[in-house]
N, C-alpha and C positions, 0 to 999 in steps of 0.2 A: 238236353232237355230233361227236366226233372220229372220222373214218373209220378203219376198221381194214383193214390191207393184209397179205396173205400174200405174201412174196417167196420164190420157188423158184429158187435160184441156187447152183451148186456151186463157183464160183470165189470163195473167201473174200474176196479183196481187192475184188472187184466188189460182193459182197453187203454187206461192211462199209461201203463208200462209199455205196451206195444207202440202207442202213439209217440211216446218220448224217444224210444229207441229208433223208430223208423225216421222220425224227423232228424235225429242226430246222424242217421246214416244218409240223409240227403233227400228223403222222399217227401212229397207233398201228400198229406193225409187228411181225410175227412172221416169222422166217426159218428156212428148212430147205433142205438140199441133197438130201434124199431124196425121190424120186417117191412112194414109198408113204406117207411121212410127210405129204407135201403133200396127198394124197388124204384121209388121216385128218383132217388139220387143217382142210381145206376142209369136210369133212362135220360135224365136231364143233364148230368154232369159228365157222363161217359168216362169213368176212371179207367186207367190203364190196367188195373188189377183190383180184384175184390178179395178180401180176407173175410171169410164167412163162418161164424160159429154155428154148429149144428143145433145145440141145445139153447134156443132162444126162449125166454120166459114170456111167450105170447101165444096167440092162437095159431100163428104160423111158425113153423120150425125153419131152421136153416135149409133143410131139404126142400121145403115148399118154396122158399125164396130162390134157391138155385134153379129149380124147375121153371119158375116164372121167368127168371132172367134168360134162361136158355130157350124158352118158347117165344120170346118177343124178338122181332127182327132187329130192333135197334140195339139190343144188348146181348144177343146170342153169342157173339164172338169175344166178349170180355173175359179174360182169364180169371178163374176162381180157384183160390186155395181154401179148402174147407178144413176147419180146425174142430176137434172134438175130443171129449174124454172117452169116447167109445173106441176101444183098441182092437176089437175082434176083426178077423179078416173079413167076415161077412159085412161088418159096418163099413169098412174101407171100400168094399165092392159096391155097396149101395151108394155111398157118396160119389164114387167115380162114375157109376152108371147113370146117375141123375144129371151129370154134367160137370162135376168138379174136375179141374185139371191136375190137382194135387191134393193130398190128404195128409194132414199133420195131426198127430195124436198128442193131447195134453197129458202131462206137462211137457213143454218144450223150451229150449233155450232161445233167447232172442237171436243169437248168432245162427242157429239152425233155421229159424223163420226167415231171416234175411237171406240166407243161402238159398232157401227154397224160392223166395221171391225172385232172386237174380236168375235162377235156373228157368223158372217159368217165363220170365220176360225175355230171356235169351232165345227160348224156343218159340214163343208166340208173338213177341214184339221185337223183331230183329233190330229196330232202330236203336234200342237201348244197349245193344251188344257191340255196336260199332260196325255192323255189317251193312251191306247195301240193300236198298229196297227197290222194287220195280213195280210200276203201274203202267200197263200197256207198253209203249216204247220209251217211257220216262224212267231213267235209272238214276237213283240218288245214292251216292256214297257218303255215308255219315262221317267216316274218319277223315276223308280228304275234303269234305264239304263241297263236292262237285255234283253237278246235274248234267246229264247228257240225254239226247233224244236219238231217234233213228239215225243210223250211220255214224254214231259217235259225235254228233254235233253238240258242242258245249253250250249250255244255257247259262248265261251270266245273270246271277240273282244277287240282290242286296241281302244282308244278314236277316232282315225281317221277312223278306220274300222267301228265303230259304226255309225259315222256321214255319211260315205259313204252309208251304208245300209239304214239309215234313209232317206236320200235324195232319194234313189231309191224306197223305199217303199211308200214315199209320192207322187211319180209320176209313178205309175205302168203303164207299157206299153209305156211310153214316152221315146224317145231317148234323153239323156242329153249329150251335148258335154263336152269334157274335160275342156274347158274354163269355162263353166257354173259351173261345179263341183268344179273347183279350186276357183272360186269366192265365191261360197256358203260355202266352208269349210274354206279357208284361207283369203278371202276378197281381196280387191284390193291393200291394203297397204303392203302385204307380197307376194313376188313373188316366185312362184314355177313353174317348167316346167311341161308339159304334161306327161313326163316320170314318175314324182312323183305320179301322179294319177294312172298310169298303175301299178306301183309297189304295191301301197296300194290295188288296186282293185284285183290284182293277189292273194295277201295274203288273202283278204276277201273271194274270191271265193274258195280258197283252204280250208279255215276253214269251210265254209258252206257245201262244198262237203263232208268233213270228217264226218259231222253229218247228211247228207242227207239220208232219208230212202230208196230212190229209185235211188240214184246216178245221179240225174239230176241237172245240173248247171242252176240255175234260173236267172243268170245274163248273158246277151248276149252282145258280142262286136259288135258294128257297125263300120266296117272297116273305118279307116281314120277320124272317127268322135267322137265316144264316147261309151256310154253304156246304156242299158235299162234292166229293170227287167221284164223278159218274159220267160215263159217256152219254151225251145227249142223244135222244131219239132223233132220227133224221128229220122228223117233222117239227122239231122244236129248236129254239135258239138257245144261246148260252144262259139266258135268264129263266129257262124253263117254260117259256111262253110259246104257244103255237105260232108258227110262221104263217103269214097270209099269202 
């Protein structure tokens, strides 16, 4: 799966250079120079990583954006690499203390930036490093593309179902819209409708339930929006509605 990156940088020559090199390296990248747009995009598009410039020419600085992202439940776990011309140790400490996962001083080479991105993703997004992920009793091995549940029971999934489960396991507890899921699986060059997501998600849930040791659907529907990987309250069903 291609990692998605949100670049928040108000110097166009810098953002164009970074965008070009990250796309060349195989990343899916979105760019904005606006702090308010950055917060909106982080909330609605859920990038796998954010590259955030400290010195934004706006009422809000990169520090303000970082704090806002860390305070919001929907975005608080998104990895952030802060970039800045401030090179003093005090500045690095400030950046890390407000929630940045790494701090890169300008000027930097594109190879160093890419190396930092890979390191952060390996540490905070294990799916991109070929390691296995686990959510409750569900274990996914990215390298072998296998899924097992309690007792080592193999869960047989289609390629699309595997990708759906991978996306949900990479973002546990986050609500992902159908549009975001469509973009992450099929990209923007191939159109599929929201109903296609629903059909594949129904099949995935049915398969997982058939291997569930306790009969609980770990995928929850958020009405009119999308899906999240969350254990349902005993008083609710898989669609998030109260049982009668």
